[in-house]
NUDOPA-480636 format. One record per residue (C-alpha): residue number from 1; residue in one letter; x, y, z. Coordinates in steps of 0.1 Angstrom, whole numbers. Layout:
<pts>
<pt><num>NUM</num><residu>A</residu><east>X</east><north>Y</north><up>Z</up></pt>
...
</pts>
This chain:
<pts>
<pt><num>1</num><residu>M</residu><east>239</east><north>-991</north><up>510</up></pt>
<pt><num>2</num><residu>K</residu><east>228</east><north>-989</north><up>475</up></pt>
<pt><num>3</num><residu>T</residu><east>194</east><north>-975</north><up>486</up></pt>
<pt><num>4</num><residu>T</residu><east>211</east><north>-949</north><up>508</up></pt>
<pt><num>5</num><residu>R</residu><east>234</east><north>-937</north><up>479</up></pt>
<pt><num>6</num><residu>T</residu><east>203</east><north>-933</north><up>456</up></pt>
<pt><num>7</num><residu>L</residu><east>185</east><north>-912</north><up>481</up></pt>
<pt><num>8</num><residu>L</residu><east>215</east><north>-889</north><up>486</up></pt>
<pt><num>9</num><residu>I</residu><east>218</east><north>-884</north><up>449</up></pt>
<pt><num>10</num><residu>A</residu><east>181</east><north>-875</north><up>445</up></pt>
<pt><num>11</num><residu>L</residu><east>183</east><north>-851</north><up>475</up></pt>
<pt><num>12</num><residu>S</residu><east>213</east><north>-834</north><up>460</up></pt>
<pt><num>13</num><residu>L</residu><east>196</east><north>-829</north><up>427</up></pt>
<pt><num>14</num><residu>A</residu><east>166</east><north>-814</north><up>444</up></pt>
<pt><num>15</num><residu>L</residu><east>188</east><north>-789</north><up>463</up></pt>
<pt><num>16</num><residu>V</residu><east>205</east><north>-778</north><up>431</up></pt>
<pt><num>17</num><residu>S</residu><east>171</east><north>-773</north><up>414</up></pt>
<pt><num>18</num><residu>L</residu><east>158</east><north>-752</north><up>442</up></pt>
<pt><num>19</num><residu>A</residu><east>189</east><north>-730</north><up>442</up></pt>
<pt><num>20</num><residu>A</residu><east>185</east><north>-723</north><up>405</up></pt>
<pt><num>21</num><residu>C</residu><east>149</east><north>-712</north><up>409</up></pt>
<pt><num>22</num><residu>D</residu><east>158</east><north>-688</north><up>438</up></pt>
<pt><num>23</num><residu>K</residu><east>185</east><north>-673</north><up>417</up></pt>
<pt><num>24</num><residu>G</residu><east>161</east><north>-667</north><up>388</up></pt>
<pt><num>25</num><residu>E</residu><east>135</east><north>-650</north><up>410</up></pt>
<pt><num>26</num><residu>L</residu><east>161</east><north>-627</north><up>423</up></pt>
<pt><num>27</num><residu>K</residu><east>171</east><north>-615</north><up>389</up></pt>
<pt><num>28</num><residu>E</residu><east>136</east><north>-608</north><up>380</up></pt>
<pt><num>29</num><residu>D</residu><east>131</east><north>-587</north><up>412</up></pt>
<pt><num>30</num><residu>E</residu><east>162</east><north>-567</north><up>403</up></pt>
<pt><num>31</num><residu>K</residu><east>147</east><north>-554</north><up>371</up></pt>
<pt><num>32</num><residu>P</residu><east>147</east><north>-515</north><up>373</up></pt>
<pt><num>33</num><residu>V</residu><east>114</east><north>-498</north><up>378</up></pt>
<pt><num>34</num><residu>G</residu><east>102</east><north>-481</north><up>346</up></pt>
<pt><num>35</num><residu>D</residu><east>118</east><north>-504</north><up>321</up></pt>
<pt><num>36</num><residu>T</residu><east>125</east><north>-485</north><up>289</up></pt>
<pt><num>37</num><residu>N</residu><east>107</east><north>-511</north><up>270</up></pt>
<pt><num>38</num><residu>S</residu><east>74</east><north>-499</north><up>285</up></pt>
<pt><num>39</num><residu>A</residu><east>55</east><north>-467</north><up>277</up></pt>
<pt><num>40</num><residu>P</residu><east>57</east><north>-442</north><up>306</up></pt>
<pt><num>41</num><residu>S</residu><east>25</east><north>-437</north><up>325</up></pt>
<pt><num>42</num><residu>S</residu><east>23</east><north>-400</north><up>314</up></pt>
<pt><num>43</num><residu>A</residu><east>24</east><north>-408</north><up>277</up></pt>
<pt><num>44</num><residu>P</residu><east>-9</east><north>-409</north><up>257</up></pt>
<pt><num>45</num><residu>A</residu><east>-26</east><north>-443</north><up>257</up></pt>
<pt><num>46</num><residu>G</residu><east>-10</east><north>-464</north><up>231</up></pt>
<pt><num>47</num><residu>D</residu><east>16</east><north>-437</north><up>221</up></pt>
<pt><num>48</num><residu>D</residu><east>51</east><north>-450</north><up>227</up></pt>
<pt><num>49</num><residu>K</residu><east>67</east><north>-425</north><up>203</up></pt>
<pt><num>50</num><residu>A</residu><east>62</east><north>-393</north><up>223</up></pt>
<pt><num>51</num><residu>P</residu><east>72</east><north>-399</north><up>259</up></pt>
<pt><num>52</num><residu>A</residu><east>68</east><north>-369</north><up>282</up></pt>
<pt><num>53</num><residu>G</residu><east>98</east><north>-347</north><up>284</up></pt>
<pt><num>54</num><residu>D</residu><east>115</east><north>-364</north><up>255</up></pt>
<pt><num>55</num><residu>D</residu><east>143</east><north>-341</north><up>245</up></pt>
<pt><num>56</num><residu>K</residu><east>139</east><north>-351</north><up>209</up></pt>
<pt><num>57</num><residu>A</residu><east>105</east><north>-335</north><up>206</up></pt>
<pt><num>58</num><residu>P</residu><east>107</east><north>-300</north><up>222</up></pt>
<pt><num>59</num><residu>V</residu><east>77</east><north>-277</north><up>222</up></pt>
<pt><num>60</num><residu>G</residu><east>79</east><north>-257</north><up>190</up></pt>
<pt><num>61</num><residu>D</residu><east>101</east><north>-282</north><up>173</up></pt>
<pt><num>62</num><residu>D</residu><east>110</east><north>-270</north><up>138</up></pt>
<pt><num>63</num><residu>K</residu><east>100</east><north>-304</north><up>126</up></pt>
<pt><num>64</num><residu>A</residu><east>63</east><north>-297</north><up>131</up></pt>
<pt><num>65</num><residu>P</residu><east>39</east><north>-308</north><up>103</up></pt>
<pt><num>66</num><residu>A</residu><east>45</east><north>-292</north><up>70</up></pt>
<pt><num>67</num><residu>G</residu><east>25</east><north>-261</north><up>66</up></pt>
<pt><num>68</num><residu>D</residu><east>24</east><north>-251</north><up>103</up></pt>
<pt><num>69</num><residu>D</residu><east>52</east><north>-226</north><up>100</up></pt>
<pt><num>70</num><residu>K</residu><east>38</east><north>-212</north><up>67</up></pt>
<pt><num>71</num><residu>A</residu><east>5</east><north>-199</north><up>79</up></pt>
<pt><num>72</num><residu>P</residu><east>19</east><north>-169</north><up>99</up></pt>
<pt><num>73</num><residu>A</residu><east>42</east><north>-160</north><up>69</up></pt>
<pt><num>74</num><residu>E</residu><east>13</east><north>-160</north><up>45</up></pt>
<pt><num>75</num><residu>A</residu><east>-9</east><north>-140</north><up>68</up></pt>
<pt><num>76</num><residu>A</residu><east>18</east><north>-114</north><up>72</up></pt>
<pt><num>77</num><residu>A</residu><east>23</east><north>-113</north><up>34</up></pt>
<pt><num>78</num><residu>V</residu><east>-11</east><north>-98</north><up>29</up></pt>
<pt><num>79</num><residu>D</residu><east>-7</east><north>-69</north><up>53</up></pt>
<pt><num>80</num><residu>H</residu><east>-22</east><north>-35</north><up>44</up></pt>
<pt><num>81</num><residu>S</residu><east>-20</east><north>-22</north><up>80</up></pt>
<pt><num>82</num><residu>K</residu><east>5</east><north>6</north><up>71</up></pt>
<pt><num>83</num><residu>L</residu><east>-17</east><north>20</north><up>44</up></pt>
<pt><num>84</num><residu>D</residu><east>-48</east><north>16</north><up>66</up></pt>
<pt><num>85</num><residu>G</residu><east>-31</east><north>37</north><up>93</up></pt>
<pt><num>86</num><residu>I</residu><east>-23</east><north>65</north><up>69</up></pt>
<pt><num>87</num><residu>L</residu><east>-58</east><north>66</north><up>55</up></pt>
<pt><num>88</num><residu>K</residu><east>-73</east><north>68</north><up>89</up></pt>
<pt><num>89</num><residu>K</residu><east>-50</east><north>96</north><up>100</up></pt>
<pt><num>90</num><residu>F</residu><east>-49</east><north>118</north><up>69</up></pt>
<pt><num>91</num><residu>V</residu><east>-83</east><north>112</north><up>51</up></pt>
<pt><num>92</num><residu>N</residu><east>-115</east><north>127</north><up>64</up></pt>
<pt><num>93</num><residu>E</residu><east>-150</east><north>114</north><up>62</up></pt>
<pt><num>94</num><residu>K</residu><east>-155</east><north>132</north><up>28</up></pt>
<pt><num>95</num><residu>G</residu><east>-125</east><north>114</north><up>13</up></pt>
<pt><num>96</num><residu>K</residu><east>-104</east><north>146</north><up>12</up></pt>
<pt><num>97</num><residu>V</residu><east>-67</east><north>142</north><up>20</up></pt>
<pt><num>98</num><residu>N</residu><east>-45</east><north>163</north><up>43</up></pt>
<pt><num>99</num><residu>Y</residu><east>-16</east><north>163</north><up>19</up></pt>
<pt><num>100</num><residu>K</residu><east>2</east><north>191</north><up>38</up></pt>
<pt><num>101</num><residu>G</residu><east>0</east><north>173</north><up>70</up></pt>
<pt><num>102</num><residu>L</residu><east>11</east><north>140</north><up>55</up></pt>
<pt><num>103</num><residu>K</residu><east>41</east><north>156</north><up>37</up></pt>
<pt><num>104</num><residu>A</residu><east>52</east><north>171</north><up>70</up></pt>
<pt><num>105</num><residu>D</residu><east>49</east><north>138</north><up>90</up></pt>
<pt><num>106</num><residu>E</residu><east>82</east><north>120</north><up>85</up></pt>
<pt><num>107</num><residu>A</residu><east>70</east><north>89</north><up>103</up></pt>
<pt><num>108</num><residu>A</residu><east>39</east><north>86</north><up>82</up></pt>
<pt><num>109</num><residu>L</residu><east>60</east><north>92</north><up>50</up></pt>
<pt><num>110</num><residu>G</residu><east>83</east><north>64</north><up>61</up></pt>
<pt><num>111</num><residu>E</residu><east>53</east><north>41</north><up>65</up></pt>
<pt><num>112</num><residu>L</residu><east>40</east><north>50</north><up>31</up></pt>
<pt><num>113</num><residu>K</residu><east>74</east><north>45</north><up>16</up></pt>
<pt><num>114</num><residu>A</residu><east>78</east><north>11</north><up>33</up></pt>
<pt><num>115</num><residu>Y</residu><east>43</east><north>1</north><up>21</up></pt>
<pt><num>116</num><residu>N</residu><east>50</east><north>10</north><up>-15</up></pt>
<pt><num>117</num><residu>E</residu><east>83</east><north>-7</north><up>-14</up></pt>
<pt><num>118</num><residu>W</residu><east>66</east><north>-39</north><up>-3</up></pt>
<pt><num>119</num><residu>V</residu><east>40</east><north>-33</north><up>-31</up></pt>
<pt><num>120</num><residu>G</residu><east>69</east><north>-32</north><up>-56</up></pt>
<pt><num>121</num><residu>T</residu><east>83</east><north>-66</north><up>-46</up></pt>
<pt><num>122</num><residu>A</residu><east>53</east><north>-85</north><up>-32</up></pt>
<pt><num>123</num><residu>D</residu><east>49</east><north>-120</north><up>-46</up></pt>
<pt><num>124</num><residu>I</residu><east>11</east><north>-123</north><up>-51</up></pt>
<pt><num>125</num><residu>S</residu><east>12</east><north>-156</north><up>-71</up></pt>
<pt><num>126</num><residu>K</residu><east>-5</east><north>-175</north><up>-43</up></pt>
<pt><num>127</num><residu>Y</residu><east>-30</east><north>-149</north><up>-33</up></pt>
<pt><num>128</num><residu>S</residu><east>-67</east><north>-156</north><up>-38</up></pt>
<pt><num>129</num><residu>R</residu><east>-87</east><north>-138</north><up>-64</up></pt>
<pt><num>130</num><residu>D</residu><east>-100</east><north>-113</north><up>-38</up></pt>
<pt><num>131</num><residu>E</residu><east>-66</east><north>-108</north><up>-22</up></pt>
<pt><num>132</num><residu>K</residu><east>-51</east><north>-99</north><up>-55</up></pt>
<pt><num>133</num><residu>L</residu><east>-79</east><north>-74</north><up>-64</up></pt>
<pt><num>134</num><residu>A</residu><east>-76</east><north>-58</north><up>-30</up></pt>
<pt><num>135</num><residu>F</residu><east>-38</east><north>-56</north><up>-34</up></pt>
<pt><num>136</num><residu>Y</residu><east>-40</east><north>-39</north><up>-68</up></pt>
<pt><num>137</num><residu>I</residu><east>-66</east><north>-14</north><up>-56</up></pt>
<pt><num>138</num><residu>N</residu><east>-46</east><north>-5</north><up>-25</up></pt>
<pt><num>139</num><residu>A</residu><east>-15</east><north>-3</north><up>-47</up></pt>
<pt><num>140</num><residu>Y</residu><east>-32</east><north>22</north><up>-70</up></pt>
<pt><num>141</num><residu>N</residu><east>-44</east><north>44</north><up>-41</up></pt>
<pt><num>142</num><residu>A</residu><east>-10</east><north>43</north><up>-23</up></pt>
<pt><num>143</num><residu>L</residu><east>10</east><north>50</north><up>-53</up></pt>
<pt><num>144</num><residu>T</residu><east>-13</east><north>79</north><up>-62</up></pt>
<pt><num>145</num><residu>L</residu><east>-8</east><north>94</north><up>-28</up></pt>
<pt><num>146</num><residu>K</residu><east>31</east><north>91</north><up>-33</up></pt>
<pt><num>147</num><residu>A</residu><east>29</east><north>106</north><up>-68</up></pt>
<pt><num>148</num><residu>V</residu><east>9</east><north>136</north><up>-55</up></pt>
<pt><num>149</num><residu>L</residu><east>32</east><north>141</north><up>-25</up></pt>
<pt><num>150</num><residu>D</residu><east>63</east><north>140</north><up>-47</up></pt>
<pt><num>151</num><residu>R</residu><east>49</east><north>170</north><up>-66</up></pt>
<pt><num>152</num><residu>Y</residu><east>30</east><north>188</north><up>-39</up></pt>
<pt><num>153</num><residu>P</residu><east>18</east><north>216</north><up>-37</up></pt>
<pt><num>154</num><residu>L</residu><east>-4</east><north>208</north><up>-67</up></pt>
<pt><num>155</num><residu>K</residu><east>-37</east><north>220</north><up>-79</up></pt>
<pt><num>156</num><residu>S</residu><east>-46</east><north>191</north><up>-102</up></pt>
<pt><num>157</num><residu>V</residu><east>-30</east><north>158</north><up>-113</up></pt>
<pt><num>158</num><residu>L</residu><east>-37</east><north>169</north><up>-149</up></pt>
<pt><num>159</num><residu>D</residu><east>-11</east><north>196</north><up>-144</up></pt>
<pt><num>160</num><residu>V</residu><east>16</east><north>169</north><up>-142</up></pt>
<pt><num>161</num><residu>K</residu><east>32</east><north>166</north><up>-176</up></pt>
<pt><num>162</num><residu>D</residu><east>63</east><north>150</north><up>-190</up></pt>
<pt><num>163</num><residu>P</residu><east>59</east><north>124</north><up>-177</up></pt>
<pt><num>164</num><residu>D</residu><east>21</east><north>123</north><up>-175</up></pt>
<pt><num>165</num><residu>F</residu><east>7</east><north>117</north><up>-141</up></pt>
<pt><num>166</num><residu>F</residu><east>-14</east><north>86</north><up>-153</up></pt>
<pt><num>167</num><residu>K</residu><east>4</east><north>74</north><up>-184</up></pt>
<pt><num>168</num><residu>G</residu><east>40</east><north>84</north><up>-179</up></pt>
<pt><num>169</num><residu>I</residu><east>51</east><north>80</north><up>-143</up></pt>
<pt><num>170</num><residu>K</residu><east>64</east><north>44</north><up>-137</up></pt>
<pt><num>171</num><residu>H</residu><east>58</east><north>24</north><up>-105</up></pt>
<pt><num>172</num><residu>K</residu><east>69</east><north>-10</north><up>-93</up></pt>
<pt><num>173</num><residu>V</residu><east>40</east><north>-33</north><up>-86</up></pt>
<pt><num>174</num><residu>A</residu><east>45</east><north>-70</north><up>-77</up></pt>
<pt><num>175</num><residu>G</residu><east>77</east><north>-71</north><up>-96</up></pt>
<pt><num>176</num><residu>E</residu><east>63</east><north>-53</north><up>-127</up></pt>
<pt><num>177</num><residu>E</residu><east>69</east><north>-17</north><up>-139</up></pt>
<pt><num>178</num><residu>L</residu><east>34</east><north>-1</north><up>-145</up></pt>
<pt><num>179</num><residu>T</residu><east>20</east><north>33</north><up>-149</up></pt>
<pt><num>180</num><residu>L</residu><east>-12</east><north>41</north><up>-130</up></pt>
<pt><num>181</num><residu>D</residu><east>-30</east><north>38</north><up>-162</up></pt>
<pt><num>182</num><residu>G</residu><east>-17</east><north>3</north><up>-169</up></pt>
<pt><num>183</num><residu>L</residu><east>-24</east><north>-7</north><up>-133</up></pt>
<pt><num>184</num><residu>E</residu><east>-60</east><north>3</north><up>-135</up></pt>
<pt><num>185</num><residu>N</residu><east>-68</east><north>-7</north><up>-172</up></pt>
<pt><num>186</num><residu>V</residu><east>-47</east><north>-39</north><up>-175</up></pt>
<pt><num>187</num><residu>K</residu><east>-47</east><north>-52</north><up>-140</up></pt>
<pt><num>188</num><residu>I</residu><east>-77</east><north>-40</north><up>-120</up></pt>
<pt><num>189</num><residu>R</residu><east>-101</east><north>-38</north><up>-149</up></pt>
<pt><num>190</num><residu>G</residu><east>-86</east><north>-70</north><up>-165</up></pt>
<pt><num>191</num><residu>D</residu><east>-105</east><north>-102</north><up>-174</up></pt>
<pt><num>192</num><residu>E</residu><east>-93</east><north>-118</north><up>-142</up></pt>
<pt><num>193</num><residu>F</residu><east>-116</east><north>-98</north><up>-120</up></pt>
<pt><num>194</num><residu>K</residu><east>-145</east><north>-84</north><up>-142</up></pt>
<pt><num>195</num><residu>E</residu><east>-157</east><north>-62</north><up>-114</up></pt>
<pt><num>196</num><residu>A</residu><east>-173</east><north>-29</north><up>-124</up></pt>
<pt><num>197</num><residu>R</residu><east>-175</east><north>-17</north><up>-88</up></pt>
<pt><num>198</num><residu>I</residu><east>-138</east><north>-12</north><up>-86</up></pt>
<pt><num>199</num><residu>H</residu><east>-144</east><north>23</north><up>-100</up></pt>
<pt><num>200</num><residu>F</residu><east>-158</east><north>33</north><up>-65</up></pt>
<pt><num>201</num><residu>L</residu><east>-127</east><north>23</north><up>-47</up></pt>
<pt><num>202</num><residu>V</residu><east>-99</east><north>34</north><up>-70</up></pt>
<pt><num>203</num><residu>N</residu><east>-92</east><north>70</north><up>-63</up></pt>
<pt><num>204</num><residu>C</residu><east>-75</east><north>93</north><up>-89</up></pt>
<pt><num>205</num><residu>A</residu><east>-69</east><north>122</north><up>-64</up></pt>
<pt><num>206</num><residu>S</residu><east>-95</east><north>144</north><up>-79</up></pt>
<pt><num>207</num><residu>G</residu><east>-127</east><north>162</north><up>-69</up></pt>
<pt><num>208</num><residu>S</residu><east>-152</east><north>142</north><up>-89</up></pt>
<pt><num>209</num><residu>C</residu><east>-136</east><north>108</north><up>-83</up></pt>
<pt><num>210</num><residu>P</residu><east>-153</east><north>85</north><up>-59</up></pt>
<pt><num>211</num><residu>K</residu><east>-140</east><north>94</north><up>-25</up></pt>
<pt><num>212</num><residu>L</residu><east>-109</east><north>78</north><up>-11</up></pt>
<pt><num>213</num><residu>R</residu><east>-121</east><north>54</north><up>16</up></pt>
<pt><num>214</num><residu>R</residu><east>-106</east><north>56</north><up>51</up></pt>
<pt><num>215</num><residu>D</residu><east>-100</east><north>18</north><up>51</up></pt>
<pt><num>216</num><residu>A</residu><east>-74</east><north>-2</north><up>32</up></pt>
<pt><num>217</num><residu>V</residu><east>-92</east><north>-28</north><up>11</up></pt>
<pt><num>218</num><residu>T</residu><east>-89</east><north>-64</north><up>22</up></pt>
<pt><num>219</num><residu>A</residu><east>-105</east><north>-97</north><up>9</up></pt>
<pt><num>220</num><residu>A</residu><east>-127</east><north>-96</north><up>40</up></pt>
<pt><num>221</num><residu>N</residu><east>-141</east><north>-60</north><up>37</up></pt>
<pt><num>222</num><residu>M</residu><east>-140</east><north>-56</north><up>-1</up></pt>
<pt><num>223</num><residu>E</residu><east>-176</east><north>-65</north><up>-8</up></pt>
<pt><num>224</num><residu>A</residu><east>-190</east><north>-42</north><up>18</up></pt>
<pt><num>225</num><residu>L</residu><east>-168</east><north>-13</north><up>6</up></pt>
<pt><num>226</num><residu>F</residu><east>-179</east><north>-20</north><up>-30</up></pt>
<pt><num>227</num><residu>E</residu><east>-215</east><north>-17</north><up>-22</up></pt>
<pt><num>228</num><residu>A</residu><east>-211</east><north>13</north><up>1</up></pt>
<pt><num>229</num><residu>G</residu><east>-190</east><north>31</north><up>-24</up></pt>
<pt><num>230</num><residu>A</residu><east>-214</east><north>23</north><up>-53</up></pt>
<pt><num>231</num><residu>K</residu><east>-245</east><north>34</north><up>-35</up></pt>
<pt><num>232</num><residu>E</residu><east>-229</east><north>66</north><up>-22</up></pt>
<pt><num>233</num><residu>Y</residu><east>-215</east><north>77</north><up>-55</up></pt>
<pt><num>234</num><residu>V</residu><east>-245</east><north>68</north><up>-76</up></pt>
<pt><num>235</num><residu>L</residu><east>-268</east><north>88</north><up>-53</up></pt>
<pt><num>236</num><residu>Q</residu><east>-244</east><north>117</north><up>-50</up></pt>
<pt><num>237</num><residu>E</residu><east>-238</east><north>121</north><up>-88</up></pt>
<pt><num>238</num><residu>T</residu><east>-270</east><north>109</north><up>-105</up></pt>
<pt><num>239</num><residu>K</residu><east>-301</east><north>131</north><up>-109</up></pt>
<pt><num>240</num><residu>L</residu><east>-333</east><north>118</north><up>-126</up></pt>
<pt><num>241</num><residu>D</residu><east>-357</east><north>140</north><up>-144</up></pt>
<pt><num>242</num><residu>A</residu><east>-387</east><north>117</north><up>-145</up></pt>
<pt><num>243</num><residu>A</residu><east>-408</east><north>141</north><up>-166</up></pt>
<pt><num>244</num><residu>K</residu><east>-381</east><north>143</north><up>-194</up></pt>
<pt><num>245</num><residu>K</residu><east>-369</east><north>108</north><up>-187</up></pt>
<pt><num>246</num><residu>T</residu><east>-333</east><north>119</north><up>-186</up></pt>
<pt><num>247</num><residu>L</residu><east>-306</east><north>108</north><up>-162</up></pt>
<pt><num>248</num><residu>D</residu><east>-276</east><north>130</north><up>-156</up></pt>
<pt><num>249</num><residu>T</residu><east>-247</east><north>113</north><up>-139</up></pt>
<pt><num>250</num><residu>S</residu><east>-209</east><north>112</north><up>-137</up></pt>
<pt><num>251</num><residu>N</residu><east>-186</east><north>108</north><up>-167</up></pt>
<pt><num>252</num><residu>I</residu><east>-173</east><north>76</north><up>-151</up></pt>
<pt><num>253</num><residu>F</residu><east>-204</east><north>60</north><up>-164</up></pt>
<pt><num>254</num><residu>N</residu><east>-195</east><north>74</north><up>-198</up></pt>
<pt><num>255</num><residu>W</residu><east>-158</east><north>65</north><up>-200</up></pt>
<pt><num>256</num><residu>F</residu><east>-163</east><north>31</north><up>-185</up></pt>
<pt><num>257</num><residu>A</residu><east>-197</east><north>23</north><up>-199</up></pt>
<pt><num>258</num><residu>E</residu><east>-186</east><north>-12</north><up>-211</up></pt>
<pt><num>259</num><residu>D</residu><east>-177</east><north>-23</north><up>-176</up></pt>
<pt><num>260</num><residu>F</residu><east>-213</east><north>-14</north><up>-163</up></pt>
<pt><num>261</num><residu>K</residu><east>-230</east><north>-30</north><up>-193</up></pt>
<pt><num>262</num><residu>K</residu><east>-211</east><north>-62</north><up>-187</up></pt>
<pt><num>263</num><residu>S</residu><east>-222</east><north>-61</north><up>-151</up></pt>
<pt><num>264</num><residu>S</residu><east>-258</east><north>-52</north><up>-155</up></pt>
<pt><num>265</num><residu>G</residu><east>-268</east><north>-51</north><up>-192</up></pt>
<pt><num>266</num><residu>T</residu><east>-270</east><north>-13</north><up>-194</up></pt>
<pt><num>267</num><residu>V</residu><east>-256</east><north>16</north><up>-175</up></pt>
<pt><num>268</num><residu>Q</residu><east>-292</east><north>26</north><up>-165</up></pt>
<pt><num>269</num><residu>E</residu><east>-298</east><north>-9</north><up>-150</up></pt>
<pt><num>270</num><residu>F</residu><east>-266</east><north>-6</north><up>-130</up></pt>
<pt><num>271</num><residu>L</residu><east>-277</east><north>29</north><up>-117</up></pt>
<pt><num>272</num><residu>A</residu><east>-312</east><north>16</north><up>-109</up></pt>
<pt><num>273</num><residu>R</residu><east>-298</east><north>-10</north><up>-84</up></pt>
<pt><num>274</num><residu>Y</residu><east>-288</east><north>18</north><up>-61</up></pt>
<pt><num>275</num><residu>M</residu><east>-315</east><north>43</north><up>-66</up></pt>
<pt><num>276</num><residu>D</residu><east>-351</east><north>45</north><up>-53</up></pt>
<pt><num>277</num><residu>P</residu><east>-367</east><north>12</north><up>-62</up></pt>
<pt><num>278</num><residu>A</residu><east>-400</east><north>31</north><up>-70</up></pt>
<pt><num>279</num><residu>Q</residu><east>-383</east><north>48</north><up>-98</up></pt>
<pt><num>280</num><residu>A</residu><east>-364</east><north>18</north><up>-112</up></pt>
<pt><num>281</num><residu>E</residu><east>-384</east><north>14</north><up>-143</up></pt>
<pt><num>282</num><residu>T</residu><east>-382</east><north>51</north><up>-152</up></pt>
<pt><num>283</num><residu>V</residu><east>-344</east><north>51</north><up>-146</up></pt>
<pt><num>284</num><residu>K</residu><east>-339</east><north>21</north><up>-169</up></pt>
<pt><num>285</num><residu>A</residu><east>-359</east><north>38</north><up>-196</up></pt>
<pt><num>286</num><residu>S</residu><east>-342</east><north>72</north><up>-194</up></pt>
<pt><num>287</num><residu>S</residu><east>-316</east><north>86</north><up>-217</up></pt>
<pt><num>288</num><residu>L</residu><east>-282</east><north>95</north><up>-202</up></pt>
<pt><num>289</num><residu>T</residu><east>-263</east><north>128</north><up>-200</up></pt>
<pt><num>290</num><residu>F</residu><east>-230</east><north>133</north><up>-182</up></pt>
<pt><num>291</num><residu>H</residu><east>-218</east><north>164</north><up>-163</up></pt>
<pt><num>292</num><residu>E</residu><east>-184</east><north>179</north><up>-162</up></pt>
<pt><num>293</num><residu>Y</residu><east>-157</east><north>161</north><up>-143</up></pt>
<pt><num>294</num><residu>D</residu><east>-139</east><north>181</north><up>-115</up></pt>
<pt><num>295</num><residu>W</residu><east>-101</east><north>174</north><up>-117</up></pt>
<pt><num>296</num><residu>S</residu><east>-91</east><north>197</north><up>-89</up></pt>
<pt><num>297</num><residu>L</residu><east>-70</east><north>179</north><up>-62</up></pt>
<pt><num>298</num><residu>N</residu><east>-89</east><north>161</north><up>-35</up></pt>
<pt><num>299</num><residu>E</residu><east>-73</east><north>182</north><up>-8</up></pt>
<pt><num>300</num><residu>Q</residu><east>-87</east><north>191</north><up>26</up></pt>
<pt><num>301</num><residu>K</residu><east>-94</east><north>228</north><up>28</up></pt>
<pt><num>302</num><residu>E</residu><east>-80</east><north>247</north><up>58</up></pt>
</pts>
């Protein structure tokens, strides 16, 4: 009897143990497919922080890495397209301006007004050196256009008195109040840039001034415009008399001689860079004379 009782107890314990194992396996089988503790199959390998379709990380989330949303704003800030469009429409290949047509075009006048308003309030503190210089050159040319249009019809900018066209009329430029004279001589010709070739892109709305280009200046095209403008103007305005060793040229090289000396040593050496290389030594050794400057308005003739 004792042996039979012992066997029955052992059998009961075995049955209880078996039942417990079966119950545990069932619970394991009932775990849901795709357990949230496991990375989904569509997630990048090893990346459990960005599951596909996670509503906490939508496309274009404004929590994108710092700087991503600043690039478009900065690109838009350096935008000279309004001025560029006006130049291409109202300036011809000779640099002459259709002031009459521009003044009659309300849409174009609105574009010029909007551009100059932007010039007045623009924050250029984070612009690169070339972006700043391009900004100031474009500002000068756009504000000159406006100053002429405000007083058109006009025969010469020198006829504008009280206030003087260059030294009296005030303009807003990057938060500052400047005359055209101040914009050119303090900003554009200032120590920050030290670039003599600016004289071939800054246009004073006059016949003898280097022509107004049909492209707004940008950091990308500025060097090409500098070189094209310098070569064109030097060849147009400078005449060498090799026998007399005299060099007759524009008064720009007289009034702003120091700029060209800082650039090339002497005015003659600057001019020689853009003239016939075979005459370079004669040019450098020649004396300078300067012909009369034409201040008549740079207007297209009908």
